[in-house]
N, C-alpha and C positions, 0 to 999 in steps of 0.2 A: 600436649600430652594426651588430652581428651580425644583429639582427632586421631592420634596414633592408636589409642586403645580401641576406638570405634572401627578403625581399619582392620586391626588384628581380629576383633570379634567377628567382623563380617567375613574375613577369610576363614576363620574357624567354622562358622556356620555353613559356608559354601563347601568346605572340605567334608563336613559331616553329611551334607546332602548328597555329595558325589559318592561318598563311601556307602551310604544307605542304598543309593541307586545301584552301585556296583554289586552290593551284597544280595540284591533281589534276583531270584531266578525267574525268568520270563518263559512261560511254556505255552505251546499251542496245542489245542485239541482239534483234530480233524473230525468233522461230523458227517453231514450229508447235505442234500439239497434242502432248500428252505421250506418245501411244501409238505414234508412229513414230520414225524415225531422226533426223529433223531437230532435234527438241528436244534430245536428248543431244549431238548434234554441235555445236549452237549454244552450249550450256552449256559444253562442253569448250573450244571456241574462245575463248569469253569468258575462261575461266580462263587460257588461254595468253597472251592479250593482256594481262591483268592482271599476269601473272608476268614478261613480257618487254618490255613497252613502258613505259619510265620515265615516271612522272607520269600514268598512265592506269589507270583501273579500269573493267572491263567486266562487265556482267551480262546473261545470257541470260534471256529471258522467254518463257513459253508464250503463243501467240497463235492466231488463226484463220488463220494462214499468209499466203499471197501477198497477197491483197486488203488485209487489215489492215496487213501490214508495209509495203507500198508507200504506203498512205494515211498511216501514221504517219511514214514518211520524208518524204513530201511536205508534211505539216503540221508537221514539226519536233518530233514526239513521240518519235522514236528516232533513232539515228545510223547503225545498220546493220540490215539485215533480209534474210531469205531469201525468194526468190521463184522460182516457176516461170519459166523463161526466156521462154516465150511470153506470159505475163501481163505481165512487165516490158516486153516489146516492145509489147504493146497499150497499156500505160499511157504509155510514152514517146512513142508515135506517135499517141495519141488515137484508138485504134480499139476496136471492140467496146464494152464498157461505159464506155470512157473517151472516147467520141466527144464532141468539143467541150470536153474538159477534159484535155488532154495533160499528163502529168507530165514535162515536159522537163528537170527538175532531177535525175531519177534517173540514177545511174551504176552500172555493174557493177564488181565487184572481182575475182571469179574464179568458175569453175565448181566444183560439188561433185558430188553424186550425181545419179542419174537418178530421174525420176518416171514412173510407168507408168500408162497409161490402161487399166483392166481392166474387163471386163464379165462378170458372173457370172449364170447362171440355173440353175434346177434341172436335174439330169441328164436328166429325162424331159420337159423343156419343149419345146414346138413351136418355140420361138424359136431360130433358127440364124443370124441375121444382124441387123445394125442395123435394116434395113428392117422386120424382123419385130416391132420394138418398137412399131409403130403400133397405137394403141388399148390398149396395155398400161400397167400401173402400174410406174413405174420410179423407183428411188432415184437422185437426181442428185448427192448430196453435200450438204453444209450450204449453206443459202441464202446467196448472196452470196460464196461462197468461190471460190478459184481452181479447185478441183475441179469446182464446179458450172458455172463458165464453160467448162471443158474439156468437160464432159459435154454442155453446150448446143451447143458447136461440133461435137461428134461427131454429134449429132442433125441439125444444120443441113446437114451434108455430104450427108445422105440425104433432105433435104426435109422433115424432121420438126422440130417445135417443141412448145411447151407447149399448143398447141391440138390436137395430134395424139397426144400421150401424156399419161397421167395422172401428172404429175411429183410426186414426194415428196422433201422436202428433209431428208436425214438424213446424219449423219456415218457413217464406215465401220462403227463398232460397232453403231449403231442400224440401219443398212441391212442388215448381216449378220443381225441378229436378226429383222428383218422378213422377209427372204428365207427364213430357216429356218422361220418361223411361217406362211409362205404368204400374208403380207399384201401382198407385192409380187411382180411377175413377174420383175423383173430389177434388178440393182444395178450402177451404174457407179461405179467407185472410182478415184481418183487417189492411189495409195499406193505405197510401195516394195513390191517383190515379197516375198511371204511375211511381210507384217507380221502383228502379233499378231491383229488382228481378222480378217484374211483367212485366216490359218492355222486359227484356231478355226472359222471358217465351213466350210472345206473338210474339216475332220476330224469335223464334227458332222452333215454332210449330203452327199449326192451332188450334185455340181455339174458343169457344163461351162462353159467359157469361150468367148466369141464371138471369132472370129478376124477381124482386119482386115489382110489379107495385103498384102505389098509390091506396089506398083502400084495399090493401091486409090485411088479418087478422093479419099479423106480426106487423103492425104499431098500431093496436088496443091493442095487448097484451103488446107491448113494445113501449109506446108513446114517449120515449126520442129519438127514431130514427125518422128521416124524410126521405121521398123518394127524390131521386136525379136522374136526367136523365144524364147518362154518354154520353158526346158528341161523335158523330161518329168521328172516327179518333184518339180517345184517345189511343187505342190499335190497333196494326197492325192486319188486318183481321176481326176486329169486326166492321162491316160496317152497323149496325143497332143500333138505340137508345136502350139502356138498362137502366131500372130503378133499383136502388139499395138503401139500407138504408145507412144513414150516421148519425154521431153524432159528437158533439164537443169534442175537446181536451181542457181541462182546467188546469190551474196552481193552485195547492193546497198548503196549509200549515196545521199546527196543532196548536191548542190552547196550546199545551204542548211543542211547539218548542223552547221556550226560547226567542223568538222574541217578542218585545213589539209592541203595536199598532203603536207607532211612527216608529219603524223599518219597519213594513209592509207598512205603508204609504210611507216612503222614498223609499222602494223597488219598489212599484207600480208606484210611481211618476217618478223614474229614468227610469224604463222600458218604460213607455209610452211617456215621454218627450224626449226620445232619441231613438225612434223607428227606425230611419234610420240606427242605428248602428247594429241592429240584423235582420231587415226585409229582407235583401238580403241573408239570410242563406239558403233559399230554395224558389223555385217559389211559392209553396203553401203558404208559410209564407207571402211573399210579397203581395199576392192577398187576403188572408183570415184573417190574424191576424191584424185587423184594429180597430181603436178606435170606429168606428161607430157600430161595432158588439161585443164590448168588454164584454157585460153582457148577450149575447144571449145563450140560451140553457144550462144555469147553473141551477142545480136542488138541490143544497145544499146551506146552508147559506154562505154569504160572510163574510170575516174577517172584523172587525170594521175598521182596518187601510185602507183597500181597499175601504170600503164605504165612509170614510172621503175624500179620494182623488177624487173619481168619483163625489161625490156631490159637491166638491169644484170646479170642472171644468164644472159643469152644467149638468152632466149626471144623469138622474132620476133613482134611484135604486128601483126596484120593492119591494113591502113590503114583498113578500115571500122570498126574499134573505136576509132580515135583521134579 
């Protein structure tokens, strides 16, 4: 009898474990490459969600950033993903590379840090403007990435394209190495300020940054970018103020993710009520990913679960985000 009781108890425990496993929702957060601020931020947010949302386990994964993350959301391969705000806008509205294939299922959750569109050339280069890139060899970022799309947009505002520049497709680290070695004339990088690759570049060679001042036609053509003055001293040797475009990085999901409105509400609530657990993942995150700016520079609809949380804590949600 004792042996039978033990067997029954063992079966009950096993069934309980299986039931608990089945009840847990496992979600993936698409981040970016491991060299910037987005990867550690996404990993830390995933841990916060796991720790504070009952019945949910989140994992952050390194990805090729915006383009891959939005595609994975749209195709049901992940539940959350980080994207440049303007790339999410193009995807949702079927513009740029998404013409004829709008991702109308994409929804925003909140804003995080800024992404900066930076152009580096050698200090003694004759290149002093975007127009001067005509006929030059230029690193555009990794092929098919959100950074490459941003670099392409930058060229197009000045009437340039891949027929008028010799485009090279490299990530920031490879682009920096190529510029140092004299293999390219310019490097366009969409990265946080003073990222590891850009800091290494500017401490190992003399560079200058190309300015895109406020009022420039680029901001008229691409209004989701805003001008930002890079403080003197951000990069070694860049001893003058330079104005560059920047845009927000936003967290996204999909209406087809399998997550309910309550799930999204609980995720957003956990993230922002436990900000101290992930804010230290990078300096830019600590300074820029704050509740006071949580809905800024978002250009696609918010998920209803996110709307519910922000209205609950007294944040007014603009009508264009509903």
